[in-house]
N, C-alpha and C positions, 0 to 999 in steps of 0.2 A: 347632597342634605339639605331637611331644613334648618329654618333659623331657629336655634337655640333658645327660648327663651330667659334660661337662665345668663346664657352668655349676652344677651341683649338687655337684661336686665341690670346687669354688672356694668355695662357700657352706659347705660343712661343716667345711672348712681357715680360715676367719675364726674370728675370736675371737666374733664375735656367733653364728655359726654353733654353734659348740661350747657356749657356752652355754645356747644356746635349746634344742639337742638333748638336754643335759642335764637343763634345767628341765624335759621332761618326760616324766621317769622316772614310771612309773604311781604309785608310793607315796606321794612328795614331792605329785604332782598332786591325788591324791583327797583329803589332808587340807587341803590349800589351795587349794581348789576356790575360793572365794570372790575371794582375790587372782587367780588363774590369770583368773577370768571379767574382774575388773576391770580385769587388764593388756590380756588381748587383747580384750574387749567393755565397753569402757567404756561405752557406749549401754547395754548392760542392766545392768552392775555399779554401776551407778547407782541403779538400783530395788532394790538387793539389800537387806534388812535381814539383815545378817550372825549373827547371833544365834540368828536362825529360820530360817535357810535350812541352818547348820551343826547345827542341832536334827535337822532331817530328815535331812541327810546321814547324823548319827551313827545316828538309829536304823536307817536303810537300814542300815549297814555292821552293825549288831549285831544283824538281825534272826533270828527264830527257825531261819530255812533254815540257818544258819551261812555265809550268803555273803559272805564275805569272801575275798582275796586268796589264802589259802593251802588254802582248801577246796574249787578247781577245777582241774582239769586237761581244759582239752577239747582234742580232738583235731582236729575237723572246725569250720565254719563252721557247718554244720548243728545239730552240738550247741549253739554260743550262739544260734542261733534258736531252738530249743526252750526253752532258758532262761529268755530273753527273753520268748515267750510264756509261758511257766508265771507268769512275774511279772505279765503283763499281764493273763492272765484269772484267774488263782488269787490274787491279790493280794498285796503283801508286806507282811508282818507279823512279830510277836514273841512268844513265848509267855511269859504270867507263871504265876509259882510252882505254880497248881493247874493246870496245862497248859491254858488257855483260850489262844485268839488275840487279840491286841491288834493289830489293820490300822493300819499307817502309810497304805495305798490298800486300797480297798476291792476284793473282785473285778471284773472286768471295770467299774472306774470309769473307763472310759477318757478322759474329761473332765479329770479331775483327776489321772492319770496324765502327761496332756499339759502340764498346767500346771509338772508335775516333771520335766520331760522333761530337763532339762540333770544335774539331780540324779544322775536313772537312768543319763545316758551316762556321766557320772564313775564312777559304781557299775562298769558292766558296762567301763568301761577298767581298773578297778581288779582285774576277776575274768577279764577275756577279753581281757588285755594285746595278744594276737597277732593278735585277731581286729577289735579296735572302737578307738574313737577318742571323747574328750570331745568333746562339742558346743557348739561356741564360734561359731555361725553365728545366735543369735536375733538377731532383729532385722535382719540381714543376709543374708538369702538372696539379693538382688542380689549381693551378694560372692560368695558361693557359684556362683551362678551365671557370672559373670564367670572366675572359675578355672577354672570345667567347660570353660568354651568355650576359652578359650586353651591349656590343656594337652589339648584332644581327651576328654575325661571324659564319658562319657554317662550322666547322672544318671537315676534309675528314673522313671518315669512319677509324675506327681502324682495322689494319692487325690481323692476327692471332699472337698466341704467337711463334708457330714453324716456321712460313715465315719469318726467319730472313732479308732475303732481300728485302722484303715487310716494314718489319720494317726501315731500311735502306733508304727508297723510300718514306719514311713518311715527313722526311725533307723536301724533293721538292715538296712533295704535300701540306707543308703548306707555303713553298716559294710562289705556284702558288696561295692562297689563299689569302695571305697577300700580295700578287703583286698586287691584284686585288681590296683589300681594299684598298691600297696605292694610286692607280689610282685613286676610285672613290670620295675616299677625298683629295686627290690633295696634296698628302704629299712626301715629298722629302723621299730617300731612308735612311739618317740618322733622317728624323723625323719622321719614321715609328720606327725607334728604340726607340726615345726617347717616342714616345707613348707606345710600348711595355713594355720597363723598368723603366721609371718614371712615366710618366702619368695617364697609365691605372690603375699600382696597386695603386697608392695616390687615384683614384678617383673612385674607385668600394667599393662596401660596404663589412668590413672584420667580422662585427657581424655576429654569429648563432644564432638559437633560443637555449635553454636549453637544455642539454645534454639529450638524449632518454635514455628509459630503454634498457639494451641490450636482443636481441633477440639469441643470437649465442655467444659461445665460442669457440676460435682458439688458436692453437700454435703458436709462432713464435719462434725465434731460432737466437744466435747469442752472442758473447762477445759484451758488453759494454763498448766501448770506453773511456778511461779517460775523454778527453776533453766533451766527451757527456753524461756522472755522474750529471754534473751541469745543463743541459739544462731541462727545465720543459715539453719540447716536442721535440722527437726525429721523425726524418723519417727512416721507416723501410718497410722491405720488407713483404706483406700481402697478404691474399686469395682477390681476383679480388669481390668477395660479401660479404667482410666485412661492416658492415653497422656501422654509426655514432655510438657510445657508445657502441659497440662491448666487449667482455670481452676477452682479449689478456693473455693467460699464458706465460710468457717467460722462456726458458729452455736456459741457458748458457752455450754454447757448453766448449771444452778444453780446459784452464785445470780443468774447473768449473765443467762444467758435472753434473748439477745439476737444478731445477725448483728453480728460485729466485725471481720471480717479477709477480705482476699481473698488468695489466695496460688496458685502455680504448681506445678505436681508436676514434680519434679526426675528423676523417673526413671519408668519405665512400671511401671504397678499388678506387684505383682509379688507371686504368689501361693506362700505360708511355710505347709505343713503344720503346723509347731509354733507359730506365731503363732495364738494362741486364735480372734482374727475372721478368719483365714484369708489375708486380701492386706491389702496395704500398699504404703506408696509413702513418699519423700521429699517432704516440702512446702517451699517458699523464698519468694523474692521477694516479702517481706510487704509488703502493702499496709494499713496500717490505716485503716476507714471508720467514717462515722458510726455509731452504735447503732441497728439495725433491732430493736426489743423484740418479743418474741411476741405481747405484747397489740396491737401496733400492728399487725404480720401479719396476726391475728385480726380486725384491725377493718378492713381494708384491703379493698375491693370485689373484689378480684383473689383476694387470698390466703389469703380468707375462706375458700373451697371447696376449696382447694388440698388434695389427701389428705394431705400433711407435714403441715400446719400443723394440721389436724385431729387427727393424732396427738400434736400438740406435739413435733415434732423426735423422736418415736419411731424409730429405725431409722436415722437421719440420715446414717450415714457411708456414702457411696458411692451417695445418691441421685442420679440423674439429673437436671440442669435443664434444660427446654426453655428454647428460645428466647425464647420469650413471657415466661417465668419470670423469667430473666435481664434482660430489657428492663425489665419491672417495677423488680426489684430496683433498677436506674441511677435510673430514676425514683424510685422513693422515697430513694434518696442525692441524687439534686439537688434534691427539696424540702427538704431540710435544707442547702441550700446548698452542695454538695458538687461540686468539681469530676470528673467523671467520664472525661472525655476522656484521661485517664491509666491509665484500669483496661483491661485485656485485654480483649478481645470474640472471640470465640468465630469461627473461619473454616469456614465450611461449603464444601467440595469438591463440585464436581459435575462428573459425565461431561461432555465434552465436548457442547455443542449442536449439534444434527444429526447425531449418530452412533447408530443403536439399535445398543443393546448386550443382547443377550438370552442369551448363555452364553460361557463360557473362549474360544470359538476366534472368536469378535466379536473380544472382547479383544487375542487375537493379531493376528488380521488387521487390524483397522479403529483400532489405535491403535499396537500394537507395531509390527507390521511397515511398518504406513505410515509411523511415523518414522523406523523402521531406513533406507526408501527414500528419506525427505528426506534423509537426512544422506549419502546416496550409497552406503549398503550394501545389496548385494544376496544374495540365497538363493544354498549352494555356493560363495559367494566371501568375502564378509565373514560369512556367520552362516551357521549350520545350523539344521533343526529335528531335535530328536530323536536327537544323535546317542549310539549305542550305543557304551555302556562293558562292559566283562567287570569283574563283583564276584562275590565268592564263589566256589562251583565250578562255573565256565563258565556263569554266570546274565548278562544283560545287563539295563542299566538304561538310559533315557532321559530326559535333561535337555531341556526344552522347546525350550531355545534357548542356541545355543553360540557367542559371537562369537570372531574372532581364532582360530582352531581348528585344531587336525593333526587328522584322521582316520585317520592310518595305525594299521592296525590292530595292539594291544598298544601303541601309543605316544600315544594320543591324548591330546590338551590343549587347553584353551580359555583363554585370558585372562580373560572374562568369562559369567557363566554367569545366562543368565534363565528364571524360574519365573513363568508366566501362570496366574493364576486369574481367577474374574468377579469374587468380591468377597469381600474379604478382613473379614468382620464383627468379630471378635473378636481379642483378644491370643493366644487358643491357635492360631487358626487361622495368624495371623500366626508364631507361635512353631514351628508345624509346617511351616510352608512353608518358615521360615528353615532348620530342620534338616535337611529334605528337600534343599532346593540347597547346605548345607553339606556333605553327605555327598556329593555330585556335585563339588563344588567340590577335595574334598580328592584325591578320585581323580585329578582334570584338571589339578592344581596351578593352580586360577584363583585371581585377585586380584581381583575385585571380583565379589559377590552381587548380582542385581538381583529385586525380586518386585515383581511388577505387578498391579492389577486395574482396574476399570473407571473408578476414580476417580484412579490414578497410580500412582508407583513409590516404592519402597523402598530405599534402596542402601546395602549396606554393603561396605566398602573393608579389605582384609585388611592388619594390620601385620604383629604377630608371629602372630594366628589372627585370625577373624572373630568380633565382638563383637556379640552379638545386640541389647545396648541403644546400641550406637554406629551409626547410619543418619542418613541425609539421606531427606528425603520430596521429591517434585516432583509437582507434580499439573498431570493432560493440559493442564489449562485454562490453567495458568500458562506452558505452552509458550509461548502467543502472544507473553509476553515476551521478547524479544530474550537478555538478560542469562540468561534461564532457561535457553532453549534450548542457548544455547553452553554454558551449562554441563554441559549434558545431552551435549552433542557433547563437550568435554572428557573427562569420563566414559567414555564410549564410544569415544574413539579408541585405537589401535592403539600 
C-alpha cells in the first residue's frame, strides 16, 4: 500500500510524532549517535563500546578533507554518490602537521569500511542531509523488508556476499530509494527518519502464522553471551536458505566445545549486506540438551569421518545437517539418558506418489489444475490461465493463474493469483516468485497470492499489504488429510 497522507498527518500532529521528527535533526543526531542507536536499535546498541565508537566518529567528523556539515552543498544525488565512492575508494583520513596522511579507513579497505557502516551513515546524514539517512537497521534487515513490503517500496538488488565494495555501496543505493520515497510523499529528511524508525515499525503487522514444520536441520555455532542467555529470541548467523521453523543445532565454541542446545528458526534466513557474515535469522524455542563434546564426536564411529568434525567445527554456522546426521545426534543424546521424543524432527515433503513431474507445465496440469477441478473450479469460469494485463507503456504481462477474475479490458481484476514453478529450491527463488506475483496482485487488486511447485503451495494473504515473511505452507501430499484439503478449499473460495 501507499503511505496514507491522512494517517501520516495524524502522526505528525501527535506529541510523539513531533518529538521524533525534531529528534532526527541532523546535527544533534550526528553528535549523539550512540544514544540514537541504543534507542532505535537496542540489539545493536548493546554491543557498542561508547568511547571507541565516539572516537571513530570524532575522527571521521574532523578528517582532513574538511568533511563536516558546513563544507558541502550537494545539488544532486549523483554528487552524493560520487562523494561516497571517493570515501570508499580513497579512504578516510586526517592530515598531520607535516602534511602526511593518517588513515582512519584505508583506501579500498571495504571490509573495514563495512564494519563502520553505521558511523559512516551518520556522517553522510550530516553532510548530505537532504539525500541520505542514518542507517539503524543493522541486525534488523528483516524489519526493513517488512517496511518495504508494507509500503510498496522496491529495495535494491542484493549484492553478492564476496563483493564487499557492492555491499558498502548498498547503503547509498538504499539512500536513493528512500530519497525518491521521501520526495514522492513530501517528507522532510527528519520526517523520513521518523517514518522509518518510529511510525512504520509501529504500523506494520508483526503477527506471524503458526510455526511450520521444520524441513531442514542446520548447525550454528558460537558462545552465548551472558546477557543473551535471558533472551527468548536471539539474533544469530545462519544459512541464507534457513526456513522459519527449521532446526538449529548449536555448537558452543571453546572453552565449552560441545553441542549444547537445539533451537528453531523464528524467521527465514535473511541476507543482510551490512552484516559481516551476510546472512542471519532469529532463533528461539530453546531446548537444552546433554552436552555432546567435540572429543565425543571425534571418537564416534559415525561422526569421526564427518567433514565438519574433521574441521573441528570451523565454518559451523549454516552447515546443513543430513537426516542421517540428525538421527545419529539423537541416538547420542538417548545414550546419555535424554528423552528425545520432544525434540523437533525434519519433515521431508515429497511430490505425490504416482505423479510424474518433469517441468512447470506438469506442476500446473497434474497438481494445480487437478485440485482446482476437484474443488469444482473450471477454466474460463472460475479461473483463467495467463490473464493479459496492461502495464507500463501498453506492454502486457501474464500471471499464470487468476481465480475469481474479471477480464474486462482495462478493468482486469482477480481475487487470487497463482504462480506455478517446477521447483523452488532456494529462498532467493521463492522471493523472486513472490515479488513477481505481488506485482501482478497490485495491478489486479488481488487479496491472495499462491506460489506452488512440485512439493506444495506457499500462500500469502493480504492484510494492509503482502508480507514476504507471512505465509502458510500446504504440501500436496498433505491434501489427503480432509482437514488440510478443506483449509485449501476455504482459502480458494470466492
